[in-house]
C-alpha positions as a Markdown table, in Angstrom:
| # | Residue | x | y | z |
|---|---|---|---|---|
| 1 | Met | 192.1 | 166.6 | 64.6 |
| 2 | Lys | 188.5 | 167.8 | 64.4 |
| 3 | Thr | 187.2 | 164.3 | 64.6 |
| 4 | Ala | 189.1 | 163.5 | 67.8 |
| 5 | Ala | 188.0 | 166.7 | 69.4 |
| 6 | Lys | 184.3 | 166.0 | 68.6 |
| 7 | Ala | 184.6 | 162.4 | 69.8 |
| 8 | Ile | 186.4 | 163.3 | 73.0 |
| 9 | Lys | 183.1 | 164.8 | 74.2 |
| 10 | Phe | 182.0 | 161.2 | 74.9 |
| 11 | Ala | 184.4 | 161.1 | 77.7 |
| 12 | Glu | 182.9 | 164.1 | 79.5 |
| 13 | Pro | 179.7 | 162.4 | 80.9 |
| 14 | Ala | 180.4 | 160.2 | 83.9 |
| 15 | Gly | 178.7 | 156.9 | 84.9 |
| 16 | Thr | 175.8 | 158.8 | 86.5 |
| 17 | Glu | 174.9 | 160.5 | 83.2 |
| 18 | Leu | 175.1 | 157.2 | 81.4 |
| 19 | Arg | 172.7 | 155.7 | 83.9 |
| 20 | Glu | 170.3 | 158.7 | 83.5 |
| 21 | Trp | 170.5 | 158.3 | 79.8 |
| 22 | Ala | 170.0 | 154.5 | 79.5 |
| 23 | Gly | 168.8 | 153.4 | 82.9 |
| 24 | Glu | 170.6 | 151.3 | 85.5 |
| 25 | Arg | 169.4 | 148.0 | 84.1 |
| 26 | Val | 170.4 | 148.7 | 80.5 |
| 27 | Val | 173.9 | 150.0 | 81.7 |
| 28 | Ser | 174.3 | 146.8 | 83.7 |
| 29 | Gln | 173.4 | 144.7 | 80.7 |
| 30 | Gly | 175.7 | 146.8 | 78.5 |
| 31 | Arg | 178.7 | 146.2 | 80.7 |
| 32 | Arg | 178.3 | 142.5 | 79.9 |
| 33 | Tyr | 178.7 | 143.2 | 76.2 |
| 34 | Leu | 182.1 | 144.9 | 76.3 |
| 35 | Lys | 183.9 | 141.9 | 74.7 |
| 36 | Ala | 181.1 | 141.7 | 72.1 |
| 37 | Val | 182.0 | 145.1 | 70.5 |
| 38 | Asp | 183.7 | 144.6 | 67.1 |
| 39 | Asp | 185.1 | 147.1 | 64.6 |
| 40 | Leu | 184.6 | 150.2 | 66.7 |
| 41 | Arg | 185.2 | 153.4 | 64.6 |
| 42 | Val | 184.9 | 157.1 | 65.0 |
| 43 | Ala | 183.3 | 158.7 | 61.9 |
| 44 | Ala | 184.4 | 162.1 | 60.6 |
| 45 | Asp | 181.4 | 163.7 | 62.3 |
| 46 | Gly | 182.3 | 162.1 | 65.7 |
| 47 | Thr | 179.7 | 159.3 | 65.5 |
| 48 | Leu | 180.8 | 156.0 | 67.1 |
| 49 | Arg | 180.0 | 153.0 | 64.9 |
| 50 | Ala | 180.4 | 149.4 | 65.8 |
| 51 | Arg | 179.0 | 145.9 | 65.4 |
| 52 | Val | 177.9 | 144.3 | 68.6 |
| 53 | Arg | 177.5 | 140.5 | 68.9 |
| 54 | Gly | 174.4 | 139.4 | 70.8 |
| 55 | Thr | 171.7 | 137.0 | 69.7 |
| 56 | Gln | 172.7 | 138.4 | 66.2 |
| 57 | Ser | 175.3 | 140.9 | 65.2 |
| 58 | Tyr | 173.8 | 144.4 | 65.5 |
| 59 | Asn | 174.9 | 147.6 | 63.8 |
| 60 | Thr | 175.1 | 150.3 | 66.5 |
| 61 | Glu | 175.8 | 154.0 | 66.3 |
| 62 | Val | 176.1 | 156.6 | 69.0 |
| 63 | Ser | 176.5 | 160.3 | 68.5 |
| 64 | Phe | 176.7 | 163.3 | 70.7 |
| 65 | Asn | 174.6 | 166.3 | 69.5 |
| 66 | Ser | 175.2 | 170.0 | 70.2 |
| 67 | Gly | 172.5 | 169.9 | 72.9 |
| 68 | Ala | 174.9 | 167.7 | 75.0 |
| 69 | Lys | 172.7 | 164.6 | 74.5 |
| 70 | Trp | 173.6 | 161.1 | 73.3 |
| 71 | Ile | 171.6 | 159.7 | 70.4 |
| 72 | Ser | 171.8 | 156.0 | 69.6 |
| 73 | Gln | 170.6 | 153.8 | 66.7 |
| 74 | Cys | 170.8 | 150.1 | 66.8 |
| 75 | Asp | 169.1 | 147.5 | 64.6 |
| 76 | Cys | 168.4 | 145.3 | 67.6 |
| 77 | Pro | 164.7 | 144.7 | 68.6 |
| 78 | Tyr | 164.9 | 147.0 | 71.7 |
| 79 | Tyr | 162.8 | 150.1 | 71.0 |
| 80 | Trp | 162.2 | 151.5 | 74.5 |
| 81 | Gly | 165.2 | 153.8 | 74.6 |
| 82 | Pro | 169.0 | 153.4 | 74.5 |
| 83 | Cys | 169.9 | 149.7 | 74.3 |
| 84 | Lys | 172.7 | 147.7 | 75.9 |
| 85 | His | 174.6 | 147.6 | 72.6 |
| 86 | Ala | 174.8 | 151.4 | 72.6 |
| 87 | Val | 176.0 | 151.4 | 76.2 |
| 88 | Ala | 178.6 | 148.8 | 75.3 |
| 89 | Val | 179.9 | 150.9 | 72.4 |
| 90 | Ile | 180.2 | 154.0 | 74.7 |
| 91 | Leu | 182.0 | 152.0 | 77.4 |
| 92 | Thr | 184.3 | 150.4 | 74.9 |
| 93 | Tyr | 185.1 | 153.8 | 73.4 |
| 94 | Leu | 185.8 | 155.3 | 76.8 |
| 95 | Ala | 188.2 | 152.4 | 77.6 |
| 96 | Ala | 190.0 | 153.0 | 74.4 |
| 97 | Leu | 190.2 | 156.7 | 75.1 |
| 98 | Lys | 191.6 | 156.0 | 78.6 |
| 99 | Asn | 194.3 | 153.8 | 77.1 |
| 100 | Asp | 195.1 | 156.3 | 74.3 |
| 101 | Arg | 193.8 | 153.9 | 71.7 |
| 102 | Ile | 191.1 | 155.9 | 70.0 |
| 103 | Pro | 189.7 | 153.9 | 67.0 |
| 104 | Leu | 189.8 | 156.0 | 63.9 |
């Protein structure tokens, strides 16, 4: 129960907050990768973990810290901030949450 409660915080920020976090261009690109998200899981600490298919398959993690900020890590070559793969993971998770299909 604690995991789901922590993970549910990802649903609180709306599209505006996602665009402020990653930028309009990255969010737009991330939307194109929704079908590329594989094996989405919520870890015990509430971190979202998935593989996202792009030029290669990238390990992507997104967490929500106590300061109400998203933190992402991805092994893709984009180093200028949150990447499209992280956005795709968040959007895929939110869709699963909306459909009552939270991946555990």
